[in-house]
KETORBA-382419 format. One record per atom (N, C-alpha, C): x, z, y; residue in one letter. Coordinates in pm, whole numbers, padded with zeros to 5 digits, always signed. Each point is the difference from the previous one (the first is absolute). Last residue first. Example, Ala and Ser with C-alpha at 12.3 -4.5 7.8 and 13.67 -1.06 7.14 Angstrom:
% residues 2
+01285+00708-00225S
+00082+00006+00119S
-00077+00073+00109S
+00029-00007-00572A
-00089+00000+00119A
+00090+00000+00120A
% end
This chain:
% residues 348
+01138-08550-07983E
+00115-00088-00018E
+00060-00040+00134E
-00281+00444-00180E
-00003-00105+00103E
+00124-00083-00014E
-00331+00338-00339S
+00129-00027+00059S
-00010-00115+00097S
-00307+00404-00310E
+00004-00124+00079E
+00138-00016+00058E
-00187+00375-00270G
+00083-00101-00064G
+00007-00131+00074G
-00210+00429+00122N
-00088-00084-00081N
+00075-00113-00067N
+00219+00305+00294E
-00053+00080-00108E
-00088-00085-00094E
+00175-00197+00391V
+00108+00027-00095V
-00055+00074-00121V
-00293-00082+00361G
+00032-00123-00068G
+00107+00021-00106G
-00122+00355+00280A
-00106-00028-00094A
+00030-00126-00079A
+00288+00118+00348N
+00017+00090-00115N
-00105-00026-00106N
-00038-00240+00402E
+00118-00045-00073E
+00022+00086-00125E
-00343+00117+00299A
-00035-00123-00071A
+00115-00049-00085A
+00073+00372+00275N
-00090+00036-00109N
-00038-00123-00082N
+00255-00062+00392E
+00080+00063-00105E
-00087+00035-00121E
-00215-00174+00381G
+00083-00101-00063G
+00083+00057-00115G
-00256+00290+00264A
-00089-00082-00082A
+00079-00107-00073A
+00224+00268+00310N
-00031+00076-00121N
-00089-00081-00094N
+00094-00188+00419E
+00123+00005-00081E
-00027+00073-00131E
-00345-00013+00318A
+00021-00133-00058A
+00121-00001-00092A
-00088+00391+00243I
-00103-00020-00100I
+00018-00133-00071I
+00280+00092+00363E
+00036+00085-00114E
-00100-00017-00114E
-00085-00218+00411A
+00113-00062-00068A
+00039+00078-00125A
-00332+00178+00275S
-00051-00119-00067S
+00110-00069-00078S
+00116+00366+00271E
-00078+00046-00115E
-00052-00119-00081E
+00222-00086+00403A
+00095+00048-00100A
-00072+00044-00127A
-00262-00129+00367N
+00070-00116-00056N
+00097+00041-00109N
-00222+00339+00237E
-00095-00072-00085E
+00067-00120-00065E
+00249+00243+00311G
-00021+00080-00120G
-00094-00070-00097G
+00074-00190+00421E
+00118-00017-00083E
-00016+00076-00130E
-00338+00052+00315S
-00003-00136-00054S
+00118-00024-00091S
-00021+00404+00233A
-00101-00003-00104A
-00005-00137-00066A
+00281+00054+00366A
+00053+00075-00112A
-00099-00003-00117A
-00123-00192+00411D
+00099-00082-00070D
+00052+00069-00124D
-00496+00124+00165S
+00138+00012+00049S
+00092-00088-00081S
-00531-00099+00093P
+00089+00063-00098P
+00143+00001+00054P
-00434+00016+00328E
+00089-00095-00066E
+00089+00073-00100E
-00306+00231+00282A
-00078-00082-00092A
+00086-00099-00077A
+00179+00286+00341E
-00041+00081-00115E
-00074-00083-00103E
+00122-00200+00411K
+00118+00025-00083K
-00036+00078-00126K
-00337-00073+00320M
+00036-00127-00065M
+00119+00019-00092M
-00133+00357+00268K
-00094-00018-00110K
+00029-00130-00075K
+00247+00086+00388E
+00037+00095-00105E
-00091-00014-00122E
-00103-00250+00385L
+00120-00053-00065L
+00046+00091-00114L
-00356+00144+00269C
-00042-00111-00084C
+00118-00061-00074C
+00084+00334+00319E
-00066+00057-00118E
-00044-00109-00097E
+00174-00131+00415E
+00107+00051-00087E
-00058+00064-00126E
-00301-00141+00331Y
+00063-00116-00063Y
+00109+00044-00096Y
-00207+00332+00264F
-00091-00053-00104F
+00063-00117-00074F
+00188+00256+00387G
+00040+00033-00136G
-00087-00060-00108G
-00216+00046+00480P
+00143+00009-00029P
+00025+00041-00145P
-00400-00202+00290F
+00009+00055-00136F
+00146+00008-00043F
-00113-00147+00437D
-00120+00080-00028D
+00005+00067-00138D
+00350-00288+00140D
-00009+00104+00104D
-00119+00092-00024D
+00080-00387-00278P
+00086+00115-00030P
-00006+00111+00104P
-00291-00427-00162L
-00006+00088+00117L
+00085+00127-00024L
-00068-00348-00329A
+00023-00079+00121A
+00005+00084+00127A
-00102+00188-00432C
+00140-00046+00000C
+00034-00078+00126C
-00446+00143-00069K
+00087+00115+00025K
+00147-00042+00005K
-00319-00329-00116L
-00017+00042+00139L
+00093+00116+00034L
-00017-00157-00448A
+00064-00098+00088A
-00008+00044+00146A
-00226+00266-00318T
+00145+00007-00019T
+00073-00094+00094T
-00472-00016-00015I
+00046+00124+00064I
+00153+00010-00008I
-00207-00356-00230G
-00011-00017+00145G
+00052+00121+00076G
-00026+00024-00470I
+00107-00092+00041I
-00002-00019+00151I
-00347+00249-00190E
+00125+00076-00007E
+00119-00086+00042E
-00422-00199-00047I
+00007+00079+00123I
+00130+00079+00003I
-00095-00227-00392I
+00041-00094+00104I
+00010+00071+00135I
-00160+00240-00370D
+00142-00030-00021D
+00053-00097+00105D
-00466+00114-00001D
+00085+00113+00041D
+00148-00032-00015D
-00318-00417+00085S
-00006+00112-00094S
+00098+00108+00045S
-00240-00357+00353P
+00110+00024-00094P
-00028+00116-00095P
-00310-00387+00272E
+00016+00145-00011E
+00106+00030-00108E
+00047-00457+00266R
-00090+00057-00100R
+00022+00151-00002R
+00102-00476+00339T
+00028+00136-00044T
-00102+00042-00105T
-00011-00433+00206T
+00144+00020-00021T
+00038+00144-00034T
-00461-00149+00089L
+00056-00086-00103L
+00145+00034-00032L
-00238+00226+00339N
-00081+00022-00120N
+00053-00083-00117N
+00169-00048+00442Q
+00072+00095-00085Q
-00084+00047-00119Q
-00171-00283+00346M
+00083-00074-00094M
+00076+00094-00094M
-00257+00176+00359W
-00087-00051-00107W
+00083-00071-00107W
+00220+00142+00388L
-00030+00114-00088L
-00092-00042-00114L
+00096-00319+00330G
+00121+00029-00078G
-00021+00116-00095G
-00352-00108+00303P
+00018-00103-00103P
+00123+00024-00088P
-00081+00305+00374K
-00093+00012-00113K
+00021-00109-00107K
+00214+00070+00448A
+00076+00032-00121A
-00087+00000-00126A
-00184-00075+00441L
+00098-00106-00027L
+00075+00023-00131L
-00308+00332+00150V
-00072-00125-00030V
+00097-00110-00039V
+00180+00411+00143R
-00066+00016-00131R
-00074-00127-00041R
+00200+00021+00428I
+00101-00011-00105I
-00065+00010-00138I
-00279+00072+00374V
+00045-00140-00005V
+00099-00021-00114V
-00155+00443+00089A
-00105-00085-00057A
+00046-00145-00015A
+00384+00363-00017N
-00115-00013+00088N
-00096-00103-00061N
+00511+00231-00074D
-00127+00006-00070D
-00114-00003+00102D
+00579-00104-00074H
-00115+00027+00084H
-00128-00004-00084H
+00443-00093-00172R
+00027+00111+00092R
-00119+00038+00087R
+00014-00366-00325G
+00042+00117-00075G
+00021+00122+00089G
-00110-00428+00183A
-00115+00054-00073A
+00036+00128-00075A
+00342-00245+00221Y
-00088+00066+00097Y
-00118+00067-00071Y
+00293-00254-00261R
+00074+00113+00055R
-00088+00080+00096R
-00164-00403-00171I
+00000+00102-00105I
+00071+00126+00050I
+00004-00369+00291F
-00136+00049-00017F
-00005+00113-00103F
+00406-00228+00072E
-00031+00085+00114E
-00140+00059-00012E
+00138-00313-00326Y
+00075+00126-00012Y
-00034+00095+00113Y
-00179-00437+00014G
-00062+00081-00105G
+00068+00135-00017G
+00186-00319+00295I
-00124+00055+00055I
-00067+00092-00102I
+00388-00228-00143G
+00032+00093+00108G
-00124+00067+00058G
-00047-00345-00323V
+00052+00123-00061V
+00027+00105+00107V
-00125-00427+00147T
-00113+00066-00066T
+00043+00133-00060T
+00335-00270+00187L
-00087+00051+00105L
-00118+00077-00060L
+00297-00219-00299P
+00064+00115+00066P
-00087+00061+00110P
-00157-00402-00223L
-00010+00124-00077L
+00069+00119+00068L
-00027-00485+00126L
-00066+00103+00080L
-00012+00134-00072L
+00184-00392-00211A
+00084+00027+00118A
-00058+00112+00086A
-00250-00154-00367I
+00119+00070-00049I
+00090+00038+00117I
-00370-00261+00100K
-00044+00134-00039K
+00118+00083-00051K
+00071-00455+00097F
-00016+00078+00123F
-00043+00144-00031F
+00025-00305-00358L
+00134+00030+00051L
-00006+00085+00127L
-00407-00155-00183S
+00063+00097-00090S
+00138+00040+00050S
-00231-00343+00223R
-00062+00130+00029R
+00063+00109-00086R
+00132-00436-00089L
+00057+00042+00129L
-00060+00136+00041L
-00159-00213-00390W
+00137+00047-00022W
+00064+00051+00129W
-00447-00180+00025V
+00009+00118-00087V
+00143+00052-00012V
-00197-00252+00441T
+00057-00037-00130T
+00027+00125-00084T
-00152+00028+00461E
-00104-00023-00099E
+00055-00032-00139E
+00107+00229+00530V
+00062-00040-00127V
-00108-00014-00107V
-00048+00165+00464A
+00025-00145+00003A
+00058-00052-00132A
-00112+00472+00080W
-00117-00076+00043W
+00021-00151-00004W
+00274+00421-00116L
-00017-00117-00088L
-00116-00089+00041L
+00147+00428+00219F
+00117-00087-00013F
-00024-00129-00080F
-00344+00352+00102V
+00082-00014+00120V
+00105-00110-00013V
-00284+00115-00367I
-00084-00051+00110I
+00084-00028+00125I
+00208+00208-00373G
-00027-00142-00023G
-00083-00060+00111G
+00083+00461+00005V
+00125-00072+00028V
-00022-00150-00017V
-00355+00287-00119A
+00020-00003+00146A
+00125-00078+00037A
-00080+00060-00456I
-00110-00080+00057I
+00019-00013+00151I
+00286+00279-00248S
+00040-00141-00011S
-00109-00091+00055S
-00066+00472-00040L
+00075-00039+00120L
+00039-00147-00003L
-00211+00188-00380I
-00094-00006+00112I
+00070-00047+00127I
+00268+00069-00378I
-00092-00111-00026I
-00097-00016+00117I
+00295+00367+00007M
+00071-00126+00025M
-00091-00120-00021M
-00161+00428-00110S
+00006-00017+00146S
+00070-00131+00037S
-00008+00127-00451F
-00132-00043+00043F
-00004-00023+00151F
+00394+00175-00186M
-00019-00138-00045M
-00136-00054+00047M
+00093+00454+00088F
+00089-00086+00078F
-00021-00146-00037F
-00220+00329-00248S
-00062-00013+00132S
+00083-00093+00088S
+00183+00106-00411T
-00120-00083-00020T
-00070-00023+00133T
+00368+00297-00024G
+00039-00140+00007G
-00117-00095-00021G
-00077+00500+00207C
+00030-00068-00127C
+00040-00146+00023C
-00150+00382+00301R
+00131-00065+00015R
+00043-00075-00126R
-00419+00253+00033P
+00001-00104+00105P
+00134-00071+00016P
-00215+00212-00468H
+00084+00042+00113H
+00011-00111+00103H
-00281+00196-00469F
-00002-00106+00100F
+00076+00047+00125F
-00107+00265-00394R
+00104-00096-00038R
+00008-00117+00098R
-00156+00548+00064S
-00040-00141-00012S
+00117-00087-00043S
-00035+00538-00136H
+00013-00087+00116H
-00035-00146-00032H
+00021+00387-00311K
-00112+00015+00093K
-00001-00105+00111K
+00353+00055-00336K
-00119-00066-00055K
-00117+00004+00098K
+00411+00235+00088V
+00010-00144+00024V
-00127-00072-00044V
+00047+00465-00090N
-00019-00025+00143N
-00002-00149+00032N
+00092+00134-00447E
-00137+00033+00037E
-00028-00027+00147E
+00443-00052-00167V
-00089-00102-00055V
-00144+00024+00045V
+00370+00180+00327T
-00032+00024-00140T
-00097-00107-00047T
+00271+00145+00460L
-00007-00121-00082L
-00012+00038-00148L
-00178+00266+00456E
+00104+00003-00103E
-00019-00121-00091E
-00172-00047+00505E
-00032+00074-00122E
+00116-00005-00098E
-00071-00218+00450G
+00071+00127-00003G
-00029+00084-00123G
-00137-00463+00136A
-00098+00106+00025A
+00064+00139-00002A
+00249-00392-00104E
-00034-00004+00142E
-00103+00106+00037E
+00123-00048-00457Y
+00115+00046+00078Y
-00033+00005+00149Y
-00322-00183-00287C
+00013+00143-00028C
+00115+00060+00082C
-00062-00467+00014F
-00109+00068+00070F
+00012+00152-00017F
+00296-00264-00246I
+00035-00003+00142I
-00107+00071+00083I
-00079-00056-00460S
+00110+00095+00020S
+00038+00009+00148S
-00319-00321-00133K
-00058+00134-00010K
+00108+00107+00026K
+00133-00457-00016H
-00084+00029+00116H
-00052+00143-00002H
+00250-00150-00373E
+00084+00004+00120E
-00084+00040+00121E
-00223-00079-00405A
+00070+00130-00002A
+00090+00014+00123A
-00220-00414-00074G
-00094+00104+00042G
+00065+00137+00007G
+00253-00351-00172H
-00024-00025+00143H
-00095+00106+00055H
+00071-00009-00460Y
+00117+00058+00069Y
-00014-00017+00151Y
-00324-00206-00257M
-00017+00144-00011M
+00117+00073+00066M
+00020-00465-00037Y
-00093+00038+00106Y
-00034+00149-00005Y
+00267-00178-00342V
+00074-00007+00126V
-00089+00042+00116V
-00199-00048-00418R
+00078+00123+00006R
+00085+00004+00128R
-00240-00388-00088K
-00096+00107+00029K
+00072+00134+00011K
+00247-00370-00140M
-00023-00002+00144M
-00101+00107+00042M
+00087-00058-00459D
+00120+00053+00066D
-00018+00003+00152D
-00352-00193-00268P
+00015+00145-00018P
+00120+00060+00073P
-00282-00427+00169I
+00117+00018-00087I
+00026+00150-00013I
-00333-00161+00291L
-00046-00011-00138L
+00114+00018-00100L
+00059-00019+00478A
-00046+00133-00043A
-00053-00001-00143A
+00132-00402+00224T
+00117+00077-00043T
-00042+00138-00051T
-00335-00277+00183L
+00048-00052-00128L
+00121+00078-00052L
-00172+00105+00429W
-00098+00036-00103W
+00046-00046-00138W
+00253-00124+00382I
+00014+00143-00029I
-00092+00042-00114I
-00040-00445+00147Y
+00134+00022-00054Y
+00019+00146-00040Y
-00395-00128+00226L
+00001-00047-00138L
+00133+00027-00068L
-00034+00100+00459I
-00083+00091-00078I
-00001-00041-00147I
+00223-00285+00300F
+00071+00129-00009F
-00078+00098-00088F
-00198-00413+00107I
+00110-00019-00095I
+00075+00131-00022I
-00339-00001+00328V
-00058-00019-00134V
+00109-00013-00106V
+00136+00022+00450V
-00056+00128-00042V
-00055-00010-00142V
+00151-00395+00203K
+00112+00088-00032K
-00050+00134-00053K
-00318-00299+00167L
+00051-00045-00131L
+00118+00086-00044L
-00171+00070+00430A
-00095+00049-00100A
+00045-00039-00141A
+00247-00170+00361G
+00021+00144-00014G
-00092+00060-00105G
-00056-00452+00110E
+00126+00019-00074E
+00031+00147-00019E
-00374-00105+00263V
-00023-00038-00140V
+00126+00020-00083V
+00034+00069+00463I
-00085+00104-00060I
-00023-00030-00148I
+00229-00321+00253N
+00085+00118-00023N
-00079+00115-00062N
-00235-00386+00122R
+00093-00034-00108R
+00090+00119-00032R
-00303+00028+00365W
-00066+00014-00130W
+00092-00035-00116W
+00166-00044+00448I
-00040+00138-00027I
-00057+00015-00140I
+00115-00436+00149N
+00119+00084-00012N
-00037+00142-00038N
-00346-00307+00095E
+00063-00028-00129E
+00121+00090-00022E
-00213+00028+00418A
-00089+00051-00105A
+00062-00022-00138A
+00211-00179+00389A
+00022+00144-00018A
-00085+00057-00112A
+00017-00516-00036G
+00058+00082+00106G
+00018+00145-00037G
-00359-00252-00295E
+00108-00056+00081E
+00051+00103+00100E
-00297-00079-00510L
+00018+00070+00127L
+00116-00061+00075L
-00281-00065-00462T
+00042-00094+00106T
+00001+00072+00134T
+00017+00107-00579L
-00035+00040+00136L
+00053-00100+00103L
+00066-00089-00468L
-00131+00066+00007L
-00044+00033+00142L
+00425-00226-00128N
-00106-00064-00078N
-00138+00062+00019N
+00422+00144+00213D
+00012-00146-00001D
-00120-00067-00064D
+00049+00475+00022F
-00021-00052+00136F
+00017-00151+00008F
+00060+00229-00423I
-00131+00037+00055I
-00024-00067+00135I
+00423-00047-00209L
-00103-00076-00071L
-00138+00026+00058L
+00361+00252+00168G
+00008-00140+00043G
-00106-00085-00067G
+00046+00448-00135G
-00058-00008+00134G
+00002-00142+00052G
+00219+00086-00404I
-00146+00006-00018I
-00071-00010+00135I
+00470+00019+00015F
-00043-00123-00069F
-00152-00004-00016F
+00200+00391+00174T
+00010-00109+00097T
-00050-00131-00059T
+00028+00383-00280P
-00109+00012+00098P
+00001-00113+00103P
+00360-00006-00317L
-00131-00020-00063L
-00116+00018+00099L
+00461+00082+00144F
-00032-00141-00024F
-00141-00019-00054F
+00135+00452+00091I
+00022-00085+00117I
-00045-00144-00029I
-00023+00362-00323F
-00057+00057+00122F
+00025-00084+00126F
+00146-00124-00462L
-00133+00059-00011L
-00062+00033+00136L
+00450-00178-00032G
-00097-00095-00055G
-00142+00053+00002G
+00360+00279+00132A
-00020-00107+00100A
-00104-00100-00049A
+00127+00341-00299A
-00073+00056+00114A
-00030-00107+00105A
+00269-00120-00369L
-00138+00023-00042L
-00084+00053+00117L
+00460-00053+00072L
-00062-00131-00016L
-00147+00014-00039L
+00264+00388+00020I
-00024-00051+00136I
-00072-00135-00006I
+00134+00183-00409G
-00104+00083+00060G
-00036-00048+00139G
+00360-00200-00227L
-00127-00043-00057L
-00117+00079+00058L
+00434+00127+00132F
-00029-00135+00049F
-00135-00049-00052F
+00164+00411-00162L
-00036+00011+00141L
-00041-00135+00057L
+00168+00011-00437S
-00133+00062+00005S
-00049+00011+00143S
+00440-00146-00069I
-00095-00103-00043I
-00143+00052+00007I
+00343+00306+00089V
-00007-00100+00107V
-00101-00109-00035V
+00092+00324-00329T
-00071+00061+00113T
-00018-00100+00113T
+00261-00126-00371I
-00141+00006-00037I
-00084+00056+00114I
+00466+00002+00054V
-00051-00138+00002V
-00150-00002-00030V
+00226+00412-00035T
-00009-00043+00140T
-00061-00140+00011T
+00095+00169-00429T
-00113+00072+00059T
-00022-00043+00144T
+00380-00161-00223L
-00121-00065-00049L
-00125+00065+00060L
+00416+00197+00091W
-00009-00130+00067W
-00127-00072-00041W
+00133+00412-00202K
-00078+00014+00123K
-00016-00132+00074K
+00163-00083-00478G
-00027+00133+00053G
-00087-00003+00123G
+00275-00342-00292C
-00073-00015+00126C
-00030+00133+00067C
+00238-00049-00428H
+00061-00095+00092H
-00068-00009+00136H
-00144+00304-00362E
+00146+00010+00008E
+00059-00088+00109E
-00469+00000-00100D
+00038+00131+00050D
+00150+00009+00023D
-00172-00392-00200L
-00038+00008+00140L
+00040+00133+00062L
+00068-00061-00462W
+00092-00086+00075W
-00031+00007+00150W
-00285+00230-00297K
+00131+00064+00005K
+00098-00082+00084K
-00426-00184-00081D
-00011+00118+00087D
+00136+00067+00016D
-00031-00356-00307L
-00008-00049+00138L
-00007+00116+00098L
-00015+00092-00460K
+00136-00041+00039K
+00003-00049+00144K
-00381+00349-00109S
+00041-00127-00057S
+00141-00033+00046S
-00200+00509-00057Q
+00025-00109+00092Q
+00038-00127-00075Q
-00073+00438-00196E
-00127-00066+00028E
+00017-00119+00093E
+00361+00293-00127E
-00044-00068-00121E
-00131-00075+00021E
+00186+00266+00350E
+00077-00121-00023E
-00049-00078-00121E
-00341+00303+00285A
+00113+00022-00089A
+00068-00132-00032A
-00264+00095+00458I
-00023-00056-00133I
+00124+00020-00085I
-00231+00254+00454D
+00120-00051-00064D
-00033-00046-00141D
-00277+00188+00382L
-00038-00110-00089L
+00120-00059-00072L
-00112+00367+00358G
+00049+00034-00133G
-00040-00104-00102G
-00076+00029+00501L
-00108+00021-00096L
+00047+00046-00137L
+00251-00137+00416M
-00022+00143-00020M
-00101+00030-00111M
+00109-00447+00154D
+00120+00058-00061D
-00020+00147-00035D
-00341-00222+00236T
+00008-00051-00138T
+00120+00057-00072T
-00051+00097+00457G
-00101+00069-00079G
+00001-00043-00145G
+00280-00222+00311E
+00048+00135-00029E
-00099+00076-00088E
-00128-00432+00145T
+00118-00007-00086T
+00049+00138-00040T
-00357-00031+00307I
-00042-00049-00132I
+00117-00002-00096I
+00092+00103+00445T
-00069+00110-00065T
-00047-00040-00140T
+00191-00323+00285S
+00104+00089-00053S
-00062+00118-00074S
-00293-00301+00213F
+00065-00064-00114F
+00110+00088-00059F
-00223+00155+00388S
-00094-00011-00111S
+00066-00061-00123S
+00236+00023+00412L
-00009+00130-00066L
-00091-00005-00122L
+00029-00382+00272K
+00127+00021-00069K
-00002+00130-00077K
-00366-00091+00273M
+00003-00093-00114M
+00126+00018-00082M
-00033+00243+00397S
-00093+00053-00099S
-00006-00089-00123S
+00251-00140+00373E
+00068+00110-00069E
-00090+00063-00106E
-00184-00338+00271I
+00108-00056-00082I
+00069+00109-00079I
-00330+00136+00307F
-00060-00077-00108F
+00108-00054-00094F
+00131+00222+00398N
-00054+00094-00098N
-00058-00073-00121N
+00146-00259+00364V
+00115+00065-00065V
-00048+00093-00110V
-00329-00194+00268V
+00062-00102-00085V
+00117+00060-00078V
-00207+00272+00322G
-00092-00025-00111G
+00058-00100-00098G
+00221+00101+00408R
+00021+00103-00102R
-00093-00019-00120R
-00041-00281+00386I
+00120-00031-00077I
+00018+00100-00114I
-00369+00081+00281L
-00013-00131-00063L
+00122-00034-00085L
+00101+00380+00346P
-00131-00037-00056P
-00003-00148-00039P
+00480+00225-00005W
-00101-00032+00101W
-00132-00034-00069W
+00434+00098-00206K
-00101+00105+00002K
-00109-00024+00104K
+00391-00276-00062L
-00082-00015-00121L
-00104+00110-00012L
+00333-00006+00342I
-00102-00100+00029I
-00095-00019-00118I
+00392+00285-00019K
-00119+00060+00060K
-00111-00101+00026K
+00398+00033-00371C
-00037-00093+00108C
-00134+00045+00059C
+00203+00234-00359K
+00122-00054+00060K
-00029-00092+00118K
-00342+00201-00267D
+00079+00113+00049D
+00127-00047+00073D
-00298-00300-00231A
-00048+00034+00135A
+00077+00117+00059A
+00054-00151-00449V
+00080-00081+00092V
-00041+00030+00143V
-00055+00375-00380S
-00068-00119+00052S
+00094-00074+00095S
-00035+00411-00419S
+00081-00066+00103S
-00071-00127+00041S
-00068+00495-00312N
-00056-00119+00066N
+00098-00054+00103N
+00123+00285-00467G
-00026+00007+00143G
-00056-00130+00055G
-00084+00185-00510K
+00104-00063+00081K
-00039+00007+00147K
-00126+00190-00551R
-00024+00003+00145R
+00117-00067+00071R
-00272+00076-00519V
+00120-00045+00072V
-00036-00003+00148V
-00201+00195-00528V
-00007-00023+00144V
+00133-00055+00053V
-00342+00106-00475S
+00132-00038+00049S
-00011-00035+00148S
-00299+00292-00393I
+00002-00070+00128I
+00145-00024+00043I
-00200+00028-00526K
+00048+00082+00112K
+00004-00085+00127K
-00108-00140-00466K
-00113+00037+00087K
+00040+00093+00115K
+00275-00240-00352N
-00021+00145-00013N
-00112+00055+00090N
+00091-00482-00046D
+00059+00055-00121D
-00029+00149-00018D
-00134-00277+00381L
-00079-00032-00118L
+00054+00068-00126L
+00021+00173+00537R
+00071-00076-00103R
-00089-00022-00122R
-00135+00061+00521R
-00012+00075-00125R
+00059-00087-00111R
+00122+00011+00546V
-00048-00078-00115V
-00014+00093-00120V
+00104-00037+00582A
-00024+00088-00116A
-00066-00082-00110A
+00298-00056+00498I
-00074-00065-00108I
-00013+00101-00113I
+00112-00003+00576A
+00011+00058-00135A
-00086-00078-00098A
+00255-00006+00531T
-00096-00064-00090T
+00023+00053-00140T
+00121+00187+00541H
+00029-00027-00140H
-00114-00076-00068H
+00003+00131+00472K
+00143-00002-00029K
+00033-00043-00143K
-00453+00021+00177K
+00077-00050+00114K
+00147-00017-00034K
-00317-00039-00416G
-00006+00087+00116G
+00082-00059+00113G
-00248-00184-00475R
+00100-00025+00104R
-00025+00092+00117R
-00112-00069-00570M
-00040+00059+00128M
+00114-00020+00100M
-00193-00185-00520M
+00103-00004+00104M
-00057+00058+00129M
% end
């Protein structure tokens, strides 16, 4: 998935015919209707929410584009009943439940668990008081978040399908670097570029973890109860997200020694969340990028749609095949019947 200023494009290699399927839609943001939502700090929260929404819709659309249609004879009676009576409604419910469970898991892993472990450490092992306890408790909780985040990403990378997802992530970065360098978007040119990009979501997430330490020192100095600290951290998330977004935005537009040092940890994390892509995956990244930038690549999206139509069997051909199959079956039935009569068989 590639997102330009005006359009978002999704490119998928189908499983049935190995052809590339694409879809493009215009970008719309609630911030376009309300200027206050474009203010610094606020725009980061808006962008984060809309990015989460876009991510889930992309997963759904991408799955539909894969060509995973199951033949009716292979479906169970329950599958057929669900398709007939629930359809898209069931998909929406499953998506909402998945989103809720994902948020619950994230809150448990990255907010409650570090806070709980930090509480155990400072209640039983360390005896600090006042400002020193506040500072070191937030530092320890932040360090625990980093460790949990790294372990989480590392473990997911062990799953073959997720490893392939990280290869697509790398292809996105390399394709964008190639485009920003003004080079022709070819597989060979894209392969030369880095898979580590300063505006990556991984860098954003890592920046949020580091910023949460500073936010906690400022706002949580008087809060010690684990569940109350967890609730306050959730309440302070919009502020952390807003600051993190502004930092990533600034880092992506400036290149100096300070920015390079501050952005380095996020780039290191991309060693886990990106992998060197294969040529076929790079081709997908190039296709999605070109489709998302119609002003720079006029007519490319339309060419992709034409190729998609050519790869699909025409209705006339399908009808011809069905008619031919029916004729073959009918002839086979007649031949069997004639054979039965000739052999003296009869049907009562």
